[in-house]
N, C-alpha and C positions, 0 to 999 in steps of 0.2 A: 739693340737693347729694347726690351719690352716694357711697356707701361705697367706700373704696379698700382694696387689699390692705394688710394690717398694722393696719387700724384696729382699736381694742378698743371694746367697749361694756360698760356696767355690767350686771351679771347681776341680773336681777330678784328680788325678795323671794321670789316664788312658786318660782323656780328654786333659790334658796338653800334654801328650805325642803324641796323635793323631794330635794335632795342630801343634806341633813342627815338627813332621815328614814331613808334607805337606811343611812347610817353608824350612826345610833342603833338602828335596828331590829337590825342586825348586832352591835353592842355588847351589846344586851340579850340576844340569843338565845345568846350565848357565855357567860353566867353559869352555872356548873355547877348542875345539878338540886338537888344537895345544899344549895347556898348559897342557891338560890331559896327552898327550904323553910324554911330557917332564918330567912332575911330576912322571909318572910311572917309567921313566928310572932313575931318581934322587933317588926316594924312594927305588928302588931295590938296588941300589949302597950303599945306607946308611945301609939298612939291613944286607947285605952281610958282611960288614965290621965288624960287632960285633957277627956273629954267630961262635960258636965253630966248629971245623972240624966234618964232617960227622954228623951234627945235624939231629936229628929226628924232622921233621917239617911238620905241617899240614897247608896247605894254601887254600884259597877259590878260586874258578874259577870265576872270575869277569864277571858280566854282567851289561848291560845298562850303567849307568854313574858312577859306582863304579871305585875307583882307580884300574887300570888294574894290574893284576898279570902275564901278558903274559911275560914281559921282566924278571920278577923275576923268574918265572917257569924255563926258559931256563937257567938263570944263576945258580940257585940252583942245576940243574941237572948236568951242566958242572963243578961245584966245587965238586961234590960227595956227596952232602947232600941227605939224605933219605926223600923223599917228599911224602906226602899223601894228599888227597883232601876229603871234606865232602860228604856224602850221607845222605839224609833225610828219615826217615822212618815213619811209622804210629804212632800215639799217641805222635807226636811232639818230636821224639826222633832223634838224630844224631850220625852217626858212621863215621869212616874214612877208605879209601882204598888206597893202594899204587898207585903211579902215576909216569909215566915216559914218555919218548918221543913217545913211541908205544902205550900207552893207548888210547883204543877207548872210546869215549864218546857218550852219547845221552841225550836228555832232559827226565828227569825221576824224581820219587819221587812226594811228594805231591805238591811241588812248581814248578815242571817242569823245574828245573835247569839242567845245564849240569853236568852229573855224569859218572863215569865209567861203562861200560857195565858189566864187570866181577864183581861179588859181594862178592868176597872173596879174602883175608882174612880181615874181618872187625876188626877194633880196636876202642877202647874208647879213649877219650881225654888224659887218664892217661899214654898212651903208648908214649907221645911225650915230647920233651925238650921245644918246642915252638908251640903255636897254633896262628896262624895269623887270626885275627877276622875283618870281614868287619863292617862297621858302617855308620850311617848317620850323628851323631854328637858325640863330645867328650869334656869333661871339663878338668880343671887343676887338679882335684881331682881323676882322672881316671874313671869318670862316662862315660858311653856308652849309646847310644840309637840306636837300630837297626831298622829293618823293622817291629817288632812287633810279630813275630812268636814264639820268645823265645827259639828257637833251640839251640843257643850257651850259653844261660844262664843255660839250663838244662845240656848240655854236659860239662860245666866248673864248675858245682855246687859242685862237689865231693872234699873233702879235698885233699890238695896237699902234696906231700912228697918232702922236699927239695927245695920247691918253683917251682917245675914243675908239669905241664907245665908253661912256662911263657905266660901270656896272652897279646898279642901285637896287638894293633889296627893298621890298615893300612889304611890310608885316606889322603885326600888332607888337607893341612893347613887350608884352607878356611872352613873346617868342624868343627873347634873350637868354642865352645860357652862358654859363661861366667859361666853358671851353669845349670846342667840337673835335672829334677825331677827324684828321684831315689826310688825304692821300695826295700823291704827286699830280694827279689829274684834276683835282678839285680846284675850281676857279674861286678866288677870293673876291669879295665886293669892295668897291671903293666907299660905299656908305649904305646906310639903311635908312629909309624914311617910314616913321610909325605916326601914330596920333600925338606923340610926344615931339615930334619934329625930326631933325636931321641928326644923324649920328655918323660922323666921318671916321675912316680908318687909315691906318698907316698906308702910304702911297704904294700901289701895286704896279708891276710891270705890265 
């Protein structure tokens, strides 16, 4: 059977995601800088209130218009939490390295993101109580859309023990959407923390 003029075809999930990413990047980039700074302080305060003592937490090093983790990093270290940050490897893999106020950084890895210069000791996501996840958008069912590399989906795909690590999105409240197109390999979040506080989602496996 051949296609005829006027025929319509369903848009693939990949195409839906690509279009949505463009919209969400534009929405995030339009948030005024003063609002971004305030949101980063408020989100850091909200997250810290609910962390257990000496939490083993992996956070991202924010770039561009992402919700900044700079105030959070400083606060976590002052409070005595054990902080790590991601490193991207070949074959779309991600690991995590310890981070403190003395950690030297450089643009590295396939994505040329800021990463620690020292490359040991690397850990997998299963070493942590909480993984803080960057995103472009999230919905009320814990759906998340990222930049499209799949690094976090792969890192968080392993079965959890005792609900750990918790998968916590970190985002502006304006990044919420009604519903996201999800595929079988997309990892859902347990919660999102924004400048408005915590939003928890249905329990995930």
